[in-house]
N, C-alpha and C positions, 0 to 999 in steps of 0.2 A: 125182430122185423127190422129191414133194410130201407130207408128211405135215402135216395139219392139226391143230396141238395147241391146247391151251386152258390159257393161263396167268392162274389164280385172282389178283388182287391183294385184299388184307382186305376185309372188308365194310365200310361205312358204316352207322355205326349200332350198338345192339346186338348183340353177339355171343359164343358159345364158352363165357362163363359161365352157368349157370343154375344160381339162388337159390333153395330153396324154404323158407320161413319158414313159422312158427308165431305168429301174432299173438294174442295175448291182448285181447279187448273186453269193457269195463265199461261198464256203463249203470246210470246212480244216480238215482233220482228227487229232484229239488234239496229241496224241501220235507220229505222223509222218505228220509234216506240208509240207512237200514238196508233199503229197496227196492229191492234190485240184482240184476242178473242179469249173469253174467259168458259168453262163447262164447270158443271157438277157432277161429280161422280158418285157411288154408292160404293162402299168398300165393307166385306165383313169379312172376320175372320174365321176360319177354318177350325169349326167345332163340334163336337157330339157331345148325347148326355143319355146316361140310362138309368130308367125310374123303373121298380125299386132298384138299387145299386149294390145288393146284398143278401144273402139267404132267400135265394129263390129256388120253389121246388121244381122237379124234373117237367118239364112240358109246361109250364108256368111263363103264360106269356108279357113281355115287359115293353116298357114305352120306350125306341129309339127314338131320339131329337138330333137332326144336322143340320148344319148353317156351314155355306162358302163351298160347295160342291157346284160343278156347271149345271147351269139350268137345263132341262129335261134329258138329261141322262140319268142310269141307273145309278142305284147306290148299293154298293154286294158289299156282302161281308163274308171273311175268309177264315174258315174255321181250322187252325194249325194246332197239330199236338208234337211236339218233336220238331223235326223236318218237316213233317207228311202233312199236305193241307186233306184234310179230312170231309169238307165241306165248303160249297160257295153257295150262296144264298141271295136271291135281289129282295132288296128291301123295298125298292119304290124307284118312283123317280123323284128329281131333285125339280122344285121348281120356284117360280118367280125370280125377281132380281138378285135375291142373297140366295138361290138354289139352297131350299129348304126341304126339309121330309120330315114330318113327325107320324111315325108307323108303330106298329103292336106287333111283334113277333116274339117264338119262345126266345130264350138268351142264348143257348147253342140247341140246335135238330137233335131231337131223340134218338133218332137212328143213327148218332156217329158219337152220342153223349160215352163216357169213359170218364174215370178217376183221374186227373192229373192237373198240369198245369199249361191252360191253352194260351195260344197267341191268338186273337183277332183281327185283322186287319179290314179298315172301312176305306171302300176307292171305287172309282166309277168303272171298273174294269171287270165283265164277267169270267176272268181266270185269273189265279192268284199270282202278282208280280211283285218281287219285293223293292221293284224301283217304280211303279205306279204313282204316278202323280195327279191331283193331290192324294194323299191318303193318312190316314190316323190308326193309330194301332193302340190295342188294350191288352191285357191278361188279366183270366178269367182262371181262378183255383176252384176243382170240383172234388170235393170230398163226399161220401158215402158216410151218414149218421145213422147210426141206431136210434131207434124210437120204439120204449114200452117194453 
């Protein structure tokens, strides 16, 4: 009997640690330093995480966590095998000041699942573009393992 499992290798690029920091910004007029304004900004690193991160069964849903995407915009996953984009899936909307999203979805859509080394790009565009910003990329290796 053959069971198709996904083996997820570690991501290429930023991953797993989200840092949110308050940044104090002060502006002063050069000729009149007493004229000043101060504001605090929130900044978040662009990051994602996937749990569980290895040995996932075909069709098993995993938890995707994202931060740092534009708030109110969709986050899409573009699944590429070689140079072809085989699927683009909307995972949900980034929310809040830090553009976060936590959602559950299959690691790779079962309709396009094949053995090989996949490249997955997460971004805010519905169609794949190698120049999309912001974007995060990871690699997923799919293998068929015989059980029994």
